[in-house]
mmCIF file as Biopython writes it, N, C-alpha, C and O atoms, coordinates in Angstrom:
data_model
#
loop_
_atom_site.group_PDB
_atom_site.id
_atom_site.type_symbol
_atom_site.label_atom_id
_atom_site.label_alt_id
_atom_site.label_comp_id
_atom_site.label_asym_id
_atom_site.label_entity_id
_atom_site.label_seq_id
_atom_site.pdbx_PDB_ins_code
_atom_site.Cartn_x
_atom_site.Cartn_y
_atom_site.Cartn_z
_atom_site.occupancy
_atom_site.B_iso_or_equiv
_atom_site.auth_seq_id
_atom_site.auth_asym_id
_atom_site.pdbx_PDB_model_num
ATOM 1   N N  . MET A ? 1  ? -14.361 30.552  10.068 1.0 0.0 1  A 1 
ATOM 2   C CA . MET A ? 1  ? -15.239 29.944  9.283  1.0 0.0 1  A 1 
ATOM 3   C C  . MET A ? 1  ? -16.356 28.877  9.950  1.0 0.0 1  A 1 
ATOM 4   O O  . MET A ? 1  ? -16.331 27.972  10.785 1.0 0.0 1  A 1 
ATOM 5   N N  . GLN A ? 2  ? -17.375 29.541  9.059  1.0 0.0 2  A 1 
ATOM 6   C CA . GLN A ? 2  ? -18.821 28.949  9.768  1.0 0.0 2  A 1 
ATOM 7   C C  . GLN A ? 2  ? -18.929 27.857  8.500  1.0 0.0 2  A 1 
ATOM 8   O O  . GLN A ? 2  ? -18.718 28.231  7.346  1.0 0.0 2  A 1 
ATOM 9   N N  . ARG A ? 3  ? -19.318 26.317  8.862  1.0 0.0 3  A 1 
ATOM 10  C CA . ARG A ? 3  ? -19.737 25.078  8.121  1.0 0.0 3  A 1 
ATOM 11  C C  . ARG A ? 3  ? -21.288 25.335  7.379  1.0 0.0 3  A 1 
ATOM 12  O O  . ARG A ? 3  ? -22.013 26.046  8.075  1.0 0.0 3  A 1 
ATOM 13  N N  . LEU A ? 4  ? -21.756 24.980  6.393  1.0 0.0 4  A 1 
ATOM 14  C CA . LEU A ? 4  ? -22.904 25.558  6.541  1.0 0.0 4  A 1 
ATOM 15  C C  . LEU A ? 4  ? -23.574 23.722  6.640  1.0 0.0 4  A 1 
ATOM 16  O O  . LEU A ? 4  ? -24.770 23.436  6.699  1.0 0.0 4  A 1 
ATOM 17  N N  . ARG A ? 5  ? -22.704 22.969  6.636  1.0 0.0 5  A 1 
ATOM 18  C CA . ARG A ? 5  ? -23.283 22.034  7.348  1.0 0.0 5  A 1 
ATOM 19  C C  . ARG A ? 5  ? -22.690 20.632  7.527  1.0 0.0 5  A 1 
ATOM 20  O O  . ARG A ? 5  ? -21.969 20.556  6.532  1.0 0.0 5  A 1 
ATOM 21  N N  . PRO A ? 6  ? -22.572 19.621  8.107  1.0 0.0 6  A 1 
ATOM 22  C CA . PRO A ? 6  ? -21.672 18.841  8.925  1.0 0.0 6  A 1 
ATOM 23  C C  . PRO A ? 6  ? -20.812 17.964  7.569  1.0 0.0 6  A 1 
ATOM 24  O O  . PRO A ? 6  ? -21.493 17.959  6.543  1.0 0.0 6  A 1 
ATOM 25  N N  . LEU A ? 7  ? -19.801 17.432  7.472  1.0 0.0 7  A 1 
ATOM 26  C CA . LEU A ? 7  ? -19.332 16.345  7.061  1.0 0.0 7  A 1 
ATOM 27  C C  . LEU A ? 7  ? -18.956 15.525  7.196  1.0 0.0 7  A 1 
ATOM 28  O O  . LEU A ? 7  ? -18.212 15.294  8.149  1.0 0.0 7  A 1 
ATOM 29  N N  . SER A ? 8  ? -19.381 14.400  6.036  1.0 0.0 8  A 1 
ATOM 30  C CA . SER A ? 8  ? -19.421 12.584  6.825  1.0 0.0 8  A 1 
ATOM 31  C C  . SER A ? 8  ? -18.104 12.423  6.562  1.0 0.0 8  A 1 
ATOM 32  O O  . SER A ? 8  ? -17.374 13.145  5.884  1.0 0.0 8  A 1 
ATOM 33  N N  . GLU A ? 9  ? -17.884 11.551  7.072  1.0 0.0 9  A 1 
ATOM 34  C CA . GLU A ? 9  ? -16.462 10.657  7.216  1.0 0.0 9  A 1 
ATOM 35  C C  . GLU A ? 9  ? -15.745 10.235  6.113  1.0 0.0 9  A 1 
ATOM 36  O O  . GLU A ? 9  ? -14.527 10.059  6.099  1.0 0.0 9  A 1 
ATOM 37  N N  . ASP A ? 10 ? -16.788 10.015  4.849  1.0 0.0 10 A 1 
ATOM 38  C CA . ASP A ? 10 ? -16.273 9.779   3.219  1.0 0.0 10 A 1 
ATOM 39  C C  . ASP A ? 10 ? -16.005 10.887  3.111  1.0 0.0 10 A 1 
ATOM 40  O O  . ASP A ? 10 ? -14.786 10.966  2.960  1.0 0.0 10 A 1 
ATOM 41  N N  . GLU A ? 11 ? -16.613 12.148  3.098  1.0 0.0 11 A 1 
ATOM 42  C CA . GLU A ? 11 ? -16.012 13.564  2.603  1.0 0.0 11 A 1 
ATOM 43  C C  . GLU A ? 11 ? -15.177 13.869  2.959  1.0 0.0 11 A 1 
ATOM 44  O O  . GLU A ? 11 ? -14.468 14.476  2.157  1.0 0.0 11 A 1 
ATOM 45  N N  . CYS A ? 12 ? -14.646 13.688  4.382  1.0 0.0 12 A 1 
ATOM 46  C CA . CYS A ? 12 ? -13.502 14.271  5.162  1.0 0.0 12 A 1 
ATOM 47  C C  . CYS A ? 12 ? -11.964 13.448  4.936  1.0 0.0 12 A 1 
ATOM 48  O O  . CYS A ? 12 ? -10.860 13.800  5.351  1.0 0.0 12 A 1 
ATOM 49  N N  . TYR A ? 13 ? -12.243 12.531  4.325  1.0 0.0 13 A 1 
ATOM 50  C CA . TYR A ? 13 ? -11.383 11.399  3.918  1.0 0.0 13 A 1 
ATOM 51  C C  . TYR A ? 13 ? -11.138 11.898  2.534  1.0 0.0 13 A 1 
ATOM 52  O O  . TYR A ? 13 ? -9.959  12.163  2.300  1.0 0.0 13 A 1 
ATOM 53  N N  . LEU A ? 14 ? -11.769 12.037  1.817  1.0 0.0 14 A 1 
ATOM 54  C CA . LEU A ? 14 ? -11.980 12.477  0.452  1.0 0.0 14 A 1 
ATOM 55  C C  . LEU A ? 14 ? -11.196 14.580  0.186  1.0 0.0 14 A 1 
ATOM 56  O O  . LEU A ? 14 ? -10.392 15.077  -0.603 1.0 0.0 14 A 1 
ATOM 57  N N  . ARG A ? 15 ? -11.879 15.029  1.131  1.0 0.0 15 A 1 
ATOM 58  C CA . ARG A ? 15 ? -10.787 15.935  1.354  1.0 0.0 15 A 1 
ATOM 59  C C  . ARG A ? 15 ? -9.620  15.787  1.204  1.0 0.0 15 A 1 
ATOM 60  O O  . ARG A ? 15 ? -8.966  16.162  0.231  1.0 0.0 15 A 1 
ATOM 61  N N  . CYS A ? 16 ? -9.172  15.138  2.299  1.0 0.0 16 A 1 
ATOM 62  C CA . CYS A ? 16 ? -7.503  14.391  2.584  1.0 0.0 16 A 1 
ATOM 63  C C  . CYS A ? 16 ? -6.622  14.128  1.631  1.0 0.0 16 A 1 
ATOM 64  O O  . CYS A ? 16 ? -5.507  14.524  1.288  1.0 0.0 16 A 1 
ATOM 65  N N  . TYR A ? 17 ? -7.642  13.136  1.196  1.0 0.0 17 A 1 
ATOM 66  C CA . TYR A ? 17 ? -6.392  12.042  0.656  1.0 0.0 17 A 1 
ATOM 67  C C  . TYR A ? 17 ? -6.834  12.088  -0.583 1.0 0.0 17 A 1 
ATOM 68  O O  . TYR A ? 17 ? -6.109  11.284  -1.169 1.0 0.0 17 A 1 
ATOM 69  N N  . GLY A ? 18 ? -8.065  12.824  -1.848 1.0 0.0 18 A 1 
ATOM 70  C CA . GLY A ? 18 ? -8.411  12.692  -2.553 1.0 0.0 18 A 1 
ATOM 71  C C  . GLY A ? 18 ? -9.106  11.523  -3.065 1.0 0.0 18 A 1 
ATOM 72  O O  . GLY A ? 18 ? -9.355  10.759  -2.132 1.0 0.0 18 A 1 
ATOM 73  N N  . GLN A ? 19 ? -9.576  11.023  -4.347 1.0 0.0 19 A 1 
ATOM 74  C CA . GLN A ? 19 ? -10.674 9.641   -4.753 1.0 0.0 19 A 1 
ATOM 75  C C  . GLN A ? 19 ? -9.610  8.732   -4.975 1.0 0.0 19 A 1 
ATOM 76  O O  . GLN A ? 19 ? -8.543  9.032   -5.512 1.0 0.0 19 A 1 
ATOM 77  N N  . ARG A ? 20 ? -9.840  7.923   -4.667 1.0 0.0 20 A 1 
ATOM 78  C CA . ARG A ? 20 ? -9.386  6.509   -4.211 1.0 0.0 20 A 1 
ATOM 79  C C  . ARG A ? 20 ? -8.948  5.813   -5.694 1.0 0.0 20 A 1 
ATOM 80  O O  . ARG A ? 20 ? -10.069 5.397   -5.988 1.0 0.0 20 A 1 
ATOM 81  N N  . GLY A ? 21 ? -8.142  5.424   -6.765 1.0 0.0 21 A 1 
ATOM 82  C CA . GLY A ? 21 ? -8.783  4.421   -7.387 1.0 0.0 21 A 1 
ATOM 83  C C  . GLY A ? 21 ? -8.777  3.116   -7.228 1.0 0.0 21 A 1 
ATOM 84  O O  . GLY A ? 21 ? -8.543  2.497   -6.190 1.0 0.0 21 A 1 
ATOM 85  N N  . ALA A ? 22 ? -9.145  2.537   -8.695 1.0 0.0 22 A 1 
ATOM 86  C CA . ALA A ? 22 ? -9.472  0.653   -8.048 1.0 0.0 22 A 1 
ATOM 87  C C  . ALA A ? 22 ? -8.382  0.712   -8.282 1.0 0.0 22 A 1 
ATOM 88  O O  . ALA A ? 22 ? -8.176  0.607   -7.073 1.0 0.0 22 A 1 
ATOM 89  N N  . GLU A ? 23 ? -7.121  0.803   -8.806 1.0 0.0 23 A 1 
ATOM 90  C CA . GLU A ? 23 ? -6.266  0.154   -9.181 1.0 0.0 23 A 1 
ATOM 91  C C  . GLU A ? 23 ? -5.062  0.525   -7.463 1.0 0.0 23 A 1 
ATOM 92  O O  . GLU A ? 23 ? -3.883  0.186   -7.562 1.0 0.0 23 A 1 
ATOM 93  N N  . ASP A ? 24 ? -5.345  0.915   -6.657 1.0 0.0 24 A 1 
ATOM 94  C CA . ASP A ? 24 ? -4.754  1.480   -5.443 1.0 0.0 24 A 1 
ATOM 95  C C  . ASP A ? 24 ? -4.919  0.408   -4.096 1.0 0.0 24 A 1 
ATOM 96  O O  . ASP A ? 24 ? -5.642  0.600   -3.119 1.0 0.0 24 A 1 
ATOM 97  N N  . THR A ? 25 ? -4.095  -0.682  -4.330 1.0 0.0 25 A 1 
ATOM 98  C CA . THR A ? 25 ? -4.054  -1.415  -2.881 1.0 0.0 25 A 1 
ATOM 99  C C  . THR A ? 25 ? -2.210  -1.959  -2.946 1.0 0.0 25 A 1 
ATOM 100 O O  . THR A ? 25 ? -1.278  -1.964  -3.751 1.0 0.0 25 A 1 
ATOM 101 N N  . VAL A ? 26 ? -2.478  -2.330  -1.648 1.0 0.0 26 A 1 
ATOM 102 C CA . VAL A ? 26 ? -1.302  -3.387  -1.345 1.0 0.0 26 A 1 
ATOM 103 C C  . VAL A ? 26 ? -0.810  -4.504  -2.060 1.0 0.0 26 A 1 
ATOM 104 O O  . VAL A ? 26 ? -1.561  -5.423  -2.385 1.0 0.0 26 A 1 
ATOM 105 N N  . LYS A ? 27 ? 0.438   -4.491  -2.338 1.0 0.0 27 A 1 
ATOM 106 C CA . LYS A ? 27 ? 0.738   -5.972  -2.932 1.0 0.0 27 A 1 
ATOM 107 C C  . LYS A ? 27 ? 1.608   -6.304  -2.692 1.0 0.0 27 A 1 
ATOM 108 O O  . LYS A ? 27 ? 2.402   -5.690  -3.405 1.0 0.0 27 A 1 
ATOM 109 N N  . VAL A ? 28 ? 2.427   -7.359  -1.709 1.0 0.0 28 A 1 
ATOM 110 C CA . VAL A ? 28 ? 3.460   -7.622  -1.375 1.0 0.0 28 A 1 
ATOM 111 C C  . VAL A ? 28 ? 4.286   -8.945  -2.519 1.0 0.0 28 A 1 
ATOM 112 O O  . VAL A ? 28 ? 3.497   -9.631  -3.169 1.0 0.0 28 A 1 
ATOM 113 N N  . VAL A ? 29 ? 5.257   -9.123  -2.633 1.0 0.0 29 A 1 
ATOM 114 C CA . VAL A ? 29 ? 5.805   -9.645  -3.467 1.0 0.0 29 A 1 
ATOM 115 C C  . VAL A ? 29 ? 6.726   -10.184 -3.317 1.0 0.0 29 A 1 
ATOM 116 O O  . VAL A ? 29 ? 7.751   -9.504  -3.289 1.0 0.0 29 A 1 
ATOM 117 N N  . ARG A ? 30 ? 6.824   -11.468 -3.167 1.0 0.0 30 A 1 
ATOM 118 C CA . ARG A ? 30 ? 8.271   -12.300 -2.934 1.0 0.0 30 A 1 
ATOM 119 C C  . ARG A ? 30 ? 9.752   -11.896 -3.561 1.0 0.0 30 A 1 
ATOM 120 O O  . ARG A ? 30 ? 9.756   -10.673 -3.700 1.0 0.0 30 A 1 
ATOM 121 N N  . PRO A ? 31 ? 10.255  -12.126 -3.733 1.0 0.0 31 A 1 
ATOM 122 C CA . PRO A ? 31 ? 11.564  -12.136 -4.137 1.0 0.0 31 A 1 
ATOM 123 C C  . PRO A ? 31 ? 11.318  -13.488 -4.844 1.0 0.0 31 A 1 
ATOM 124 O O  . PRO A ? 31 ? 10.452  -14.185 -4.315 1.0 0.0 31 A 1 
ATOM 125 N N  . SER A ? 32 ? 12.074  -14.103 -6.215 1.0 0.0 32 A 1 
ATOM 126 C CA . SER A ? 32 ? 12.234  -15.559 -6.578 1.0 0.0 32 A 1 
ATOM 127 C C  . SER A ? 32 ? 13.542  -15.740 -6.600 1.0 0.0 32 A 1 
ATOM 128 O O  . SER A ? 32 ? 13.918  -16.908 -6.702 1.0 0.0 32 A 1 
ATOM 129 N N  . ASP A ? 33 ? 14.579  -14.658 -6.511 1.0 0.0 33 A 1 
ATOM 130 C CA . ASP A ? 33 ? 15.838  -15.104 -6.962 1.0 0.0 33 A 1 
ATOM 131 C C  . ASP A ? 33 ? 16.375  -15.635 -5.683 1.0 0.0 33 A 1 
ATOM 132 O O  . ASP A ? 33 ? 15.945  -15.141 -4.640 1.0 0.0 33 A 1 
ATOM 133 N N  . PRO A ? 34 ? 17.547  -16.883 -5.623 1.0 0.0 34 A 1 
ATOM 134 C CA . PRO A ? 34 ? 17.711  -17.454 -3.729 1.0 0.0 34 A 1 
ATOM 135 C C  . PRO A ? 34 ? 19.263  -15.913 -3.726 1.0 0.0 34 A 1 
ATOM 136 O O  . PRO A ? 34 ? 19.836  -15.331 -2.806 1.0 0.0 34 A 1 
ATOM 137 N N  . VAL A ? 35 ? 19.345  -15.848 -4.897 1.0 0.0 35 A 1 
ATOM 138 C CA . VAL A ? 35 ? 20.982  -14.398 -4.316 1.0 0.0 35 A 1 
ATOM 139 C C  . VAL A ? 35 ? 20.047  -13.091 -3.515 1.0 0.0 35 A 1 
ATOM 140 O O  . VAL A ? 35 ? 20.368  -12.421 -2.533 1.0 0.0 35 A 1 
ATOM 141 N N  . ILE A ? 36 ? 19.067  -13.050 -4.170 1.0 0.0 36 A 1 
ATOM 142 C CA . ILE A ? 36 ? 18.435  -11.637 -3.834 1.0 0.0 36 A 1 
ATOM 143 C C  . ILE A ? 36 ? 17.755  -12.128 -2.318 1.0 0.0 36 A 1 
ATOM 144 O O  . ILE A ? 36 ? 18.037  -11.580 -1.252 1.0 0.0 36 A 1 
ATOM 145 N N  . VAL A ? 37 ? 16.800  -13.280 -2.467 1.0 0.0 37 A 1 
ATOM 146 C CA . VAL A ? 37 ? 16.799  -13.778 -0.849 1.0 0.0 37 A 1 
ATOM 147 C C  . VAL A ? 37 ? 18.043  -14.012 0.166  1.0 0.0 37 A 1 
ATOM 148 O O  . VAL A ? 37 ? 17.826  -13.992 1.377  1.0 0.0 37 A 1 
ATOM 149 N N  . GLU A ? 38 ? 19.009  -14.177 -0.210 1.0 0.0 38 A 1 
ATOM 150 C CA . GLU A ? 38 ? 20.262  -14.410 0.572  1.0 0.0 38 A 1 
ATOM 151 C C  . GLU A ? 38 ? 20.551  -13.342 1.248  1.0 0.0 38 A 1 
ATOM 152 O O  . GLU A ? 38 ? 20.656  -13.314 2.474  1.0 0.0 38 A 1 
ATOM 153 N N  . SER A ? 39 ? 20.720  -12.247 0.379  1.0 0.0 39 A 1 
ATOM 154 C CA . SER A ? 39 ? 21.213  -10.831 0.113  1.0 0.0 39 A 1 
ATOM 155 C C  . SER A ? 39 ? 20.434  -9.744  0.976  1.0 0.0 39 A 1 
ATOM 156 O O  . SER A ? 39 ? 21.062  -8.839  1.525  1.0 0.0 39 A 1 
ATOM 157 N N  . THR A ? 40 ? 19.439  -9.824  1.054  1.0 0.0 40 A 1 
ATOM 158 C CA . THR A ? 40 ? 18.513  -9.647  1.879  1.0 0.0 40 A 1 
ATOM 159 C C  . THR A ? 40 ? 17.773  -10.156 3.444  1.0 0.0 40 A 1 
ATOM 160 O O  . THR A ? 40 ? 16.999  -9.353  3.964  1.0 0.0 40 A 1 
ATOM 161 N N  . ALA A ? 41 ? 18.013  -11.351 4.075  1.0 0.0 41 A 1 
ATOM 162 C CA . ALA A ? 41 ? 18.023  -12.002 5.121  1.0 0.0 41 A 1 
ATOM 163 C C  . ALA A ? 41 ? 19.899  -11.534 5.479  1.0 0.0 41 A 1 
ATOM 164 O O  . ALA A ? 41 ? 20.228  -11.644 6.661  1.0 0.0 41 A 1 
ATOM 165 N N  . VAL A ? 42 ? 20.833  -11.123 4.625  1.0 0.0 42 A 1 
ATOM 166 C CA . VAL A ? 42 ? 22.246  -10.607 5.610  1.0 0.0 42 A 1 
ATOM 167 C C  . VAL A ? 42 ? 22.080  -9.262  5.897  1.0 0.0 42 A 1 
ATOM 168 O O  . VAL A ? 42 ? 22.475  -8.935  7.016  1.0 0.0 42 A 1 
ATOM 169 N N  . LEU A ? 43 ? 21.721  -8.598  5.369  1.0 0.0 43 A 1 
ATOM 170 C CA . LEU A ? 43 ? 20.981  -7.189  5.182  1.0 0.0 43 A 1 
ATOM 171 C C  . LEU A ? 43 ? 20.312  -6.969  6.624  1.0 0.0 43 A 1 
ATOM 172 O O  . LEU A ? 43 ? 20.579  -6.019  7.361  1.0 0.0 43 A 1 
ATOM 173 N N  . THR A ? 44 ? 19.220  -8.198  6.967  1.0 0.0 44 A 1 
ATOM 174 C CA . THR A ? 44 ? 17.898  -8.065  7.646  1.0 0.0 44 A 1 
ATOM 175 C C  . THR A ? 44 ? 18.728  -8.648  8.761  1.0 0.0 44 A 1 
ATOM 176 O O  . THR A ? 44 ? 17.776  -8.877  9.507  1.0 0.0 44 A 1 
ATOM 177 N N  . GLU A ? 45 ? 19.578  -8.985  9.317  1.0 0.0 45 A 1 
ATOM 178 C CA . GLU A ? 45 ? 20.733  -9.708  10.201 1.0 0.0 45 A 1 
ATOM 179 C C  . GLU A ? 45 ? 21.565  -8.140  10.747 1.0 0.0 45 A 1 
ATOM 180 O O  . GLU A ? 45 ? 21.831  -7.591  11.816 1.0 0.0 45 A 1 
ATOM 181 N N  . ARG A ? 46 ? 21.726  -7.909  9.455  1.0 0.0 46 A 1 
ATOM 182 C CA . ARG A ? 46 ? 23.102  -6.942  10.358 1.0 0.0 46 A 1 
ATOM 183 C C  . ARG A ? 46 ? 22.069  -5.399  10.218 1.0 0.0 46 A 1 
ATOM 184 O O  . ARG A ? 46 ? 22.900  -4.501  10.351 1.0 0.0 46 A 1 
ATOM 185 N N  . ILE A ? 47 ? 21.034  -4.909  10.068 1.0 0.0 47 A 1 
ATOM 186 C CA . ILE A ? 47 ? 20.123  -4.323  10.667 1.0 0.0 47 A 1 
ATOM 187 C C  . ILE A ? 47 ? 19.837  -4.414  12.068 1.0 0.0 47 A 1 
ATOM 188 O O  . ILE A ? 47 ? 19.680  -3.516  12.896 1.0 0.0 47 A 1 
ATOM 189 N N  . ARG A ? 48 ? 19.789  -5.912  12.211 1.0 0.0 48 A 1 
ATOM 190 C CA . ARG A ? 48 ? 18.864  -6.382  13.822 1.0 0.0 48 A 1 
ATOM 191 C C  . ARG A ? 48 ? 19.882  -5.989  14.294 1.0 0.0 48 A 1 
ATOM 192 O O  . ARG A ? 48 ? 19.574  -5.028  14.999 1.0 0.0 48 A 1 
ATOM 193 N N  . LEU A ? 49 ? 21.084  -6.177  14.339 1.0 0.0 49 A 1 
ATOM 194 C CA . LEU A ? 49 ? 22.215  -6.319  15.696 1.0 0.0 49 A 1 
ATOM 195 C C  . LEU A ? 49 ? 22.485  -4.872  15.564 1.0 0.0 49 A 1 
ATOM 196 O O  . LEU A ? 49 ? 22.305  -4.388  16.682 1.0 0.0 49 A 1 
ATOM 197 N N  . ALA A ? 50 ? 22.935  -3.678  14.473 1.0 0.0 50 A 1 
ATOM 198 C CA . ALA A ? 50 ? 23.048  -2.394  14.783 1.0 0.0 50 A 1 
ATOM 199 C C  . ALA A ? 50 ? 21.893  -2.041  15.766 1.0 0.0 50 A 1 
ATOM 200 O O  . ALA A ? 50 ? 22.027  -1.431  16.826 1.0 0.0 50 A 1 
ATOM 201 N N  . PHE A ? 51 ? 20.735  -2.526  15.236 1.0 0.0 51 A 1 
ATOM 202 C CA . PHE A ? 51 ? 19.364  -1.648  16.401 1.0 0.0 51 A 1 
ATOM 203 C C  . PHE A ? 51 ? 19.688  -2.371  18.101 1.0 0.0 51 A 1 
ATOM 204 O O  . PHE A ? 51 ? 19.475  -1.832  19.187 1.0 0.0 51 A 1 
ATOM 205 N N  . GLU A ? 52 ? 20.245  -3.703  17.829 1.0 0.0 52 A 1 
ATOM 206 C CA . GLU A ? 52 ? 20.478  -4.413  19.326 1.0 0.0 52 A 1 
ATOM 207 C C  . GLU A ? 52 ? 21.719  -3.542  19.898 1.0 0.0 52 A 1 
ATOM 208 O O  . GLU A ? 52 ? 21.839  -3.232  21.084 1.0 0.0 52 A 1 
ATOM 209 N N  . ALA A ? 53 ? 22.419  -3.276  19.097 1.0 0.0 53 A 1 
ATOM 210 C CA . ALA A ? 53 ? 23.833  -2.006  19.340 1.0 0.0 53 A 1 
ATOM 211 C C  . ALA A ? 53 ? 23.473  -1.239  20.266 1.0 0.0 53 A 1 
ATOM 212 O O  . ALA A ? 53 ? 23.887  -1.134  21.420 1.0 0.0 53 A 1 
ATOM 213 N N  . ARG A ? 54 ? 22.360  -0.487  19.491 1.0 0.0 54 A 1 
ATOM 214 C CA . ARG A ? 54 ? 21.818  1.073   20.124 1.0 0.0 54 A 1 
ATOM 215 C C  . ARG A ? 54 ? 20.831  0.965   21.159 1.0 0.0 54 A 1 
ATOM 216 O O  . ARG A ? 54 ? 20.396  1.924   21.797 1.0 0.0 54 A 1 
ATOM 217 N N  . LEU A ? 55 ? 20.437  -0.434  21.331 1.0 0.0 55 A 1 
ATOM 218 C CA . LEU A ? 55 ? 19.472  -0.389  22.132 1.0 0.0 55 A 1 
ATOM 219 C C  . LEU A ? 55 ? 20.757  -0.928  23.713 1.0 0.0 55 A 1 
ATOM 220 O O  . LEU A ? 55 ? 20.827  -0.418  24.832 1.0 0.0 55 A 1 
ATOM 221 N N  . GLU A ? 56 ? 21.347  -1.783  23.278 1.0 0.0 56 A 1 
ATOM 222 C CA . GLU A ? 56 ? 22.022  -1.580  24.672 1.0 0.0 56 A 1 
ATOM 223 C C  . GLU A ? 56 ? 23.062  -0.360  25.281 1.0 0.0 56 A 1 
ATOM 224 O O  . GLU A ? 56 ? 23.325  0.019   26.422 1.0 0.0 56 A 1 
ATOM 225 N N  . ALA A ? 57 ? 23.496  0.037   23.964 1.0 0.0 57 A 1 
ATOM 226 C CA . ALA A ? 57 ? 24.276  1.389   24.253 1.0 0.0 57 A 1 
ATOM 227 C C  . ALA A ? 57 ? 23.857  2.686   24.797 1.0 0.0 57 A 1 
ATOM 228 O O  . ALA A ? 57 ? 24.482  3.670   25.194 1.0 0.0 57 A 1 
ATOM 229 N N  . ARG A ? 58 ? 22.371  2.338   24.675 1.0 0.0 58 A 1 
ATOM 230 C CA . ARG A ? 58 ? 21.200  3.093   25.797 1.0 0.0 58 A 1 
ATOM 231 C C  . ARG A ? 58 ? 21.102  2.660   26.656 1.0 0.0 58 A 1 
ATOM 232 O O  . ARG A ? 58 ? 21.655  3.312   27.542 1.0 0.0 58 A 1 
ATOM 233 N N  . GLU A ? 59 ? 20.609  1.724   27.011 1.0 0.0 59 A 1 
ATOM 234 C CA . GLU A ? 59 ? 20.880  1.068   28.520 1.0 0.0 59 A 1 
ATOM 235 C C  . GLU A ? 59 ? 21.595  1.139   29.549 1.0 0.0 59 A 1 
ATOM 236 O O  . GLU A ? 59 ? 21.336  1.152   30.752 1.0 0.0 59 A 1 
ATOM 237 N N  . SER A ? 60 ? 22.943  1.203   28.691 1.0 0.0 60 A 1 
ATOM 238 C CA . SER A ? 60 ? 23.967  1.910   29.284 1.0 0.0 60 A 1 
ATOM 239 C C  . SER A ? 60 ? 24.438  2.745   30.070 1.0 0.0 60 A 1 
ATOM 240 O O  . SER A ? 60 ? 25.098  2.677   31.107 1.0 0.0 60 A 1 
ATOM 241 N N  . GLU A ? 61 ? 23.839  3.899   29.187 1.0 0.0 61 A 1 
ATOM 242 C CA . GLU A ? 61 ? 24.035  5.394   29.371 1.0 0.0 61 A 1 
ATOM 243 C C  . GLU A ? 61 ? 23.051  5.793   30.487 1.0 0.0 61 A 1 
ATOM 244 O O  . GLU A ? 61 ? 23.376  6.780   31.147 1.0 0.0 61 A 1 
ATOM 245 N N  . ALA A ? 62 ? 21.275  4.840   30.964 1.0 0.0 62 A 1 
ATOM 246 C CA . ALA A ? 62 ? 20.176  5.292   31.543 1.0 0.0 62 A 1 
ATOM 247 C C  . ALA A ? 62 ? 20.741  4.969   32.788 1.0 0.0 62 A 1 
ATOM 248 O O  . ALA A ? 62 ? 20.179  5.330   33.823 1.0 0.0 62 A 1 
ATOM 249 N N  . ALA A ? 63 ? 22.278  4.032   32.812 1.0 0.0 63 A 1 
ATOM 250 C CA . ALA A ? 63 ? 22.011  2.710   34.327 1.0 0.0 63 A 1 
ATOM 251 C C  . ALA A ? 63 ? 23.161  3.954   34.458 1.0 0.0 63 A 1 
ATOM 252 O O  . ALA A ? 63 ? 23.842  4.061   35.478 1.0 0.0 63 A 1 
#
């Protein structure tokens, strides 16, 4: 395929991702309910501990 002209970065972005709207933004929403905050903290800690256990298992296999 032969190009008639080189594409600009903006044109390439539009071809790949389409037109961006005015409302396409990322918003961080913090939960205000204390029960949700606490359960999220517990879940986060469980995920962290599981990840550490997997890392330790990998290190012992490599040794």
